[in-house]
C-alpha positions as CSV (number, residue, x, y, z in Angstrom):
1,M,7.3,-20.8,12.2
2,T,5.4,-18.4,10.0
3,H,2.0,-18.8,8.3
4,I,2.0,-19.4,4.6
5,G,1.8,-16.1,2.8
6,R,2.6,-14.1,5.9
7,P,5.9,-12.1,5.8
8,E,8.5,-13.1,8.4
9,G,9.1,-9.4,9.1
10,P,7.8,-6.0,8.2
11,L,8.2,-4.6,4.7
12,S,10.6,-1.8,4.0
13,P,8.9,1.5,3.4
14,E,9.6,1.1,-0.3
15,A,8.1,-2.4,-0.4
16,L,5.1,-1.2,1.5
17,E,4.5,1.6,-1.0
18,A,4.8,-1.0,-3.8
19,A,2.2,-3.2,-2.0
20,L,-0.2,-0.3,-1.6
21,R,0.2,0.6,-5.3
22,R,-0.6,-3.0,-6.3
23,I,-3.9,-2.7,-4.3
24,G,-4.8,0.3,-6.4
25,A,-3.8,-1.4,-9.7
26,E,-6.1,-4.4,-8.8
27,R,-9.0,-2.7,-7.0
28,Y,-9.4,0.9,-8.0
29,H,-12.7,1.8,-9.5
30,N,-11.3,2.9,-12.8
31,L,-11.7,-0.9,-13.6
32,H,-15.4,-0.9,-12.9
33,P,-17.8,-1.5,-15.9
34,F,-19.9,1.6,-15.0
35,H,-16.7,3.7,-15.1
36,K,-15.8,2.4,-18.5
37,L,-19.3,3.0,-19.9
38,L,-19.3,6.6,-18.5
39,H,-16.0,7.5,-20.1
40,A,-16.7,5.8,-23.4
41,G,-19.9,7.8,-23.9
42,R,-22.1,4.8,-23.7
43,L,-24.5,6.1,-21.0
44,R,-27.7,8.0,-21.6
45,R,-28.0,11.5,-20.1
46,G,-30.2,10.1,-17.3
47,Q,-27.6,7.6,-16.3
48,V,-25.0,10.3,-16.1
49,Q,-27.4,12.3,-14.0
50,A,-27.7,9.3,-11.6
51,W,-23.9,9.2,-11.3
52,A,-23.6,12.9,-10.6
53,L,-26.5,12.8,-8.0
54,N,-25.1,9.8,-6.1
55,R,-21.5,10.9,-6.3
56,Y,-22.6,14.3,-4.7
57,Y,-23.2,12.5,-1.4
58,Y,-19.7,11.1,-1.4
59,Q,-18.2,14.5,-2.2
60,S,-20.3,16.2,0.5
61,Q,-19.1,13.7,3.2
62,I,-15.4,14.0,2.5
63,P,-15.0,17.1,4.7
64,V,-17.1,15.4,7.3
65,K,-14.8,12.4,7.6
66,D,-11.8,14.7,7.4
67,A,-13.1,16.8,10.3
68,F,-13.4,13.6,12.4
69,L,-9.9,12.7,11.5
70,L,-8.6,16.2,12.2
71,A,-10.0,16.2,15.7
72,R,-8.1,13.1,16.5
73,M,-4.7,14.3,15.3
74,P,-2.3,14.8,18.2
75,T,-0.1,17.6,16.9
76,A,-0.6,21.1,15.4
77,E,1.7,20.1,12.5
78,L,-0.5,17.2,11.5
79,R,-3.7,19.3,11.9
80,R,-2.3,22.1,9.7
81,A,-1.5,19.8,7.0
82,W,-4.8,17.9,7.0
83,R,-7.1,20.9,7.3
84,T,-6.4,22.0,3.8
85,R,-8.5,19.0,2.7
86,I,-11.5,20.5,4.4
87,I,-10.9,23.9,2.8
88,D,-10.5,22.3,-0.6
89,H,-14.0,20.8,-0.4
90,D,-15.9,23.2,1.8
91,G,-14.1,26.3,0.5
92,D,-13.0,29.2,2.6
93,A,-15.9,31.5,1.7
94,P,-19.4,31.0,0.3
95,G,-19.5,29.9,-3.3
96,T,-16.0,28.3,-3.2
97,G,-14.7,24.8,-2.8
98,G,-15.1,21.4,-4.4
99,I,-18.7,20.8,-3.3
100,V,-19.8,24.0,-5.0
101,R,-18.0,22.9,-8.1
102,W,-19.7,19.5,-8.0
103,M,-23.0,21.2,-7.7
104,K,-22.2,23.0,-11.0
105,L,-21.5,19.6,-12.5
106,A,-24.9,18.3,-11.3
107,E,-26.7,21.4,-12.7
108,G,-24.8,21.1,-15.9
109,V,-26.2,17.6,-16.5
110,G,-29.7,18.9,-15.8
111,L,-30.3,18.2,-12.1
112,A,-32.1,20.7,-9.8
113,P,-29.7,21.9,-7.0
114,D,-32.3,21.6,-4.2
115,Y,-33.0,18.0,-5.3
116,V,-29.3,17.1,-5.3
117,T,-28.6,18.6,-1.9
118,S,-31.7,17.0,-0.3
119,T,-30.3,13.5,-1.2
120,E,-33.9,12.3,-1.5
121,G,-33.1,10.4,-4.7
122,L,-30.0,8.8,-3.4
123,L,-29.5,5.0,-3.8
124,A,-29.6,3.3,-0.4
125,A,-26.4,1.5,-1.2
126,T,-24.7,4.8,-1.9
127,R,-25.7,6.1,1.5
128,F,-24.6,2.9,3.2
129,A,-21.2,2.8,1.5
130,V,-20.4,6.5,2.2
131,D,-21.6,6.4,5.7
132,A,-19.5,3.2,6.3
133,Y,-16.4,5.2,5.1
134,V,-17.1,8.1,7.5
135,H,-17.7,5.6,10.4
136,F,-14.4,3.8,9.5
137,V,-12.4,7.1,9.6
138,R,-14.1,8.1,12.9
139,E,-13.6,4.7,14.7
140,R,-10.4,3.1,13.4
141,S,-6.8,4.0,14.3
142,L,-5.2,7.2,13.0
143,L,-2.9,5.1,10.8
144,E,-5.9,3.2,9.2
145,A,-7.9,6.4,8.8
146,I,-5.0,8.1,6.9
147,A,-4.2,5.0,4.9
148,S,-7.8,4.8,3.7
149,S,-7.3,8.1,1.9
150,L,-4.6,6.6,-0.3
151,T,-7.0,6.0,-3.2
152,E,-5.9,9.6,-4.0
153,L,-2.7,8.0,-5.3
154,F,-4.7,6.8,-8.3
155,S,-7.1,9.6,-8.9
156,P,-5.2,11.7,-11.4
157,G,-5.4,8.9,-13.9
158,I,-9.1,8.4,-13.5
159,I,-9.7,12.2,-13.6
160,A,-7.8,12.5,-16.9
161,E,-9.8,9.7,-18.4
162,R,-13.1,11.1,-17.1
163,V,-12.6,14.6,-18.4
164,S,-11.3,13.7,-21.8
165,G,-13.8,10.9,-22.3
166,M,-16.9,12.9,-21.2
167,L,-15.9,16.0,-23.2
168,A,-15.4,13.9,-26.3
169,N,-18.5,11.7,-26.0
170,Y,-21.4,13.8,-24.5
171,A,-22.8,16.8,-26.3
172,F,-24.3,18.1,-23.0
173,I,-20.9,18.1,-21.2
174,T,-18.8,21.3,-21.3
175,P,-15.4,22.2,-19.8
176,E,-17.3,24.4,-17.3
177,T,-19.4,21.4,-16.3
178,L,-16.3,19.5,-15.3
179,A,-14.5,22.3,-13.6
180,Y,-14.5,20.4,-10.3
181,F,-11.8,18.1,-11.6
182,T,-9.2,20.7,-12.6
183,P,-8.0,21.6,-9.0
184,R,-8.1,18.0,-8.0
185,L,-5.2,17.3,-10.5
186,T,-2.9,19.2,-8.1
187,Q,-4.8,18.7,-4.8
188,A,-5.0,14.9,-4.9
189,P,-1.3,14.3,-5.5
190,R,-0.4,16.7,-2.8
191,D,-2.7,15.0,-0.3
192,A,-1.6,11.5,-1.4
193,D,2.1,12.4,-1.0
194,F,1.5,13.5,2.6
195,A,-0.6,10.5,3.5
196,L,1.8,8.1,1.9
197,A,4.7,9.6,3.7
198,Y,2.8,9.3,7.0
199,V,1.9,5.6,6.4
200,K,5.5,4.7,5.4
201,E,6.9,6.4,8.5
202,N,4.3,5.0,11.0
203,A,3.5,1.5,9.7
204,R,6.6,-0.2,10.9
205,T,5.3,-3.6,12.2
206,V,3.8,-6.4,10.3
207,E,0.5,-5.8,12.0
208,D,0.4,-2.1,11.2
209,Q,1.3,-2.6,7.6
210,A,-1.4,-5.2,7.2
211,A,-3.9,-2.8,8.8
212,A,-2.8,0.0,6.4
213,M,-3.2,-2.3,3.4
214,A,-6.6,-3.5,4.6
215,A,-7.7,0.1,5.1
216,L,-6.8,0.9,1.5
217,R,-8.7,-2.2,0.3
218,F,-11.7,-1.1,2.3
219,K,-11.7,2.3,0.7
220,C,-11.4,0.8,-2.8
221,D,-14.4,-1.4,-1.8
222,V,-16.4,1.7,-0.8
223,L,-15.8,3.3,-4.2
224,W,-16.5,0.0,-6.1
225,A,-19.7,-0.6,-4.2
226,Q,-21.1,2.8,-5.2
227,L,-20.6,1.9,-8.9
228,D,-22.1,-1.5,-8.3
229,A,-25.2,0.2,-7.1
230,L,-25.4,2.6,-10.0
231,Y,-24.9,-0.3,-12.5
232,F,-27.6,-2.4,-11.0
233,A,-30.1,0.4,-10.8
234,Y,-29.5,2.3,-14.0
235,V,-27.7,-0.1,-16.5
236,F,-28.5,-3.7,-15.9
237,P,-30.9,-5.1,-14.8
238,G,-32.1,-1.5,-14.4
239,L,-34.0,-2.0,-11.2
240,V,-34.3,1.4,-9.5
241,P,-35.2,0.9,-5.8
242,P,-38.2,2.6,-4.3
243,G,-37.7,6.3,-3.6
244,A,-34.5,6.6,-5.7
245,F,-34.0,9.0,-8.7
246,V,-35.7,7.7,-11.9
247,P,-34.3,9.4,-15.0
248,E,-36.8,10.5,-17.7
249,D,-35.0,8.3,-20.2
250,H,-34.7,5.3,-17.9
251,A,-34.9,1.9,-19.5
252,A,-33.8,-1.5,-18.2
253,D,-31.6,-2.2,-21.3
254,P,-27.9,-3.0,-20.8
255,A,-27.2,-2.2,-24.5
256,A,-28.7,1.2,-24.5
257,G,-26.2,3.8,-25.6
258,A,-25.9,7.5,-25.2
259,A,-28.7,9.6,-26.6
């Protein structure tokens, strides 16, 4: 006898992919109110700065979590495929890579580089959420760790919205400011295709498939929690916690629009 709602047997690889994509459709952070405000041009410059500052910490920890994952991979084939992710973010020479490009974004919206890299103004909730993701990848099974990266299936759509919306709605945003996102339009689909193929091949039991879907839900929660923290601190009610970045134009006013 099966539990209500529990499948009698494992899903086919195609059905598993469909289930994973439904998770993104329901939980990906393109649905978050802060994301919608950002893309619609309804944030003040200081609120955009807070987003760039806090998102930097997430960007900086991506190669860290990937290094933990790489060290656990049992074959050279897997390691060769996965290490491109680290190069994409860290670069293969000084002045290259996604983290450097994110720093140009932070500078472009008016933040001092040393302040950004210090993470002194980071929201505590941002640090907790990102550190939880790194811990998850380090401690969970290889299947779960790889499945947690599948938010990349949904990133091209949010990148397209972000770039077009921010360029159209903020006078202080230029194409050079958003240069981080251009390579991600090809890198993210490449990485997502590899991770999805791995999960479909290796999640064959009901238990493994449930674990893979739970890992993707967890990663969506990590991204959502970061925007929850930004919304609470910088939009409404606008309560910036002690020690966190306070924009010059900060106001606890949910209706305040872009300057």
